[in-house]
C-alpha positions as CSV (number, residue, x, y, z in Angstrom):
1,M,-0.2,0.0,0.1
2,T,1.2,3.6,-0.9
3,H,-1.1,6.2,0.7
4,K,-3.7,6.0,3.7
5,M,-5.3,8.4,5.5
6,S,-6.2,7.8,9.5
7,G,-9.7,7.4,10.2
8,C,-10.3,6.6,6.3
9,D,-11.2,3.2,4.6
10,Y,-10.1,4.3,1.2
11,F,-6.3,3.7,0.4
12,V,-3.9,3.9,-2.8
13,V,-2.3,0.1,-3.7
14,E,0.4,0.5,-6.6
15,T,-0.4,-2.8,-9.3
16,L,1.1,-4.0,-12.3
17,R,-1.1,-1.8,-14.4
18,G,-0.9,1.9,-12.7
19,Y,-2.8,2.3,-9.0
20,D,-5.6,1.2,-7.7
21,L,-8.1,2.7,-4.7
22,P,-9.6,0.0,-2.7
23,E,-12.0,0.5,-0.1
24,W,-11.3,-1.4,3.0
25,Y,-14.8,-3.5,4.0
26,G,-14.0,-6.2,6.4
27,G,-11.2,-8.5,8.0
28,H,-7.6,-7.0,8.7
29,D,-7.2,-2.9,8.4
30,P,-3.6,-2.5,6.7
31,D,-1.3,0.1,7.0
32,R,0.8,1.8,5.2
33,G,3.6,-0.4,3.6
34,D,2.3,-3.3,3.4
35,V,2.1,-5.9,1.2
36,L,-1.2,-6.9,-0.6
37,V,-1.7,-10.4,-2.4
38,G,-4.5,-11.4,-4.4
39,E,-6.6,-10.4,-7.8
40,Y,-7.6,-7.1,-7.0
41,E,-6.9,-5.5,-10.1
42,S,-10.7,-5.2,-11.5
43,Y,-14.0,-3.7,-9.8
44,G,-15.5,-5.4,-7.6
45,T,-15.3,-7.0,-4.1
46,H,-12.5,-9.1,-3.3
47,D,-10.9,-11.1,-0.8
48,I,-7.1,-10.3,-0.6
49,Y,-4.2,-11.4,1.6
50,D,-1.9,-8.5,4.0
51,D,1.5,-10.7,3.5
52,T,2.9,-8.3,6.0
53,A,0.4,-8.8,8.8
54,D,-0.4,-12.3,7.9
55,E,-4.0,-11.3,8.1
56,E,-6.5,-11.8,5.2
57,L,-9.1,-8.6,4.0
58,T,-11.8,-7.5,1.9
59,V,-11.9,-4.7,-0.3
60,W,-14.3,-3.0,-2.8
61,V,-11.8,-1.8,-5.7
62,E,-11.8,1.1,-7.8
63,D,-9.5,1.4,-10.4
64,Y,-7.6,4.1,-11.1
65,D,-4.5,4.1,-13.8
66,S,-2.2,7.0,-12.6
67,K,-1.3,7.5,-9.6
68,K,-2.3,11.2,-8.9
69,D,-6.2,10.6,-10.1
70,A,-5.8,7.7,-7.3
71,L,-4.7,10.4,-4.8
72,E,-6.8,12.9,-5.6
73,E,-9.9,10.6,-5.8
74,L,-8.3,9.3,-2.3
75,V,-8.3,12.7,-0.8
76,D,-11.9,13.4,-2.3
77,Q,-13.0,10.2,-0.3
78,C,-11.4,11.1,2.5
79,E,-12.4,14.5,3.1
């Protein structure tokens, strides 16, 4: 995970295709710097694995290609 704002369920992750903006829906609440593994490079709900914490979590994924777009949406969602 590259960016997360305190008290917000959204965070930015870097993927092989660019950047995504998952929303945390349950399970482990990941921290900035955690390595997240799973099939989450498409819209929808996904169960993924936090390799750093050895825990599972559920997210809703919104796809954004650029880091700038993902960060702007993160700020919009978390204000």
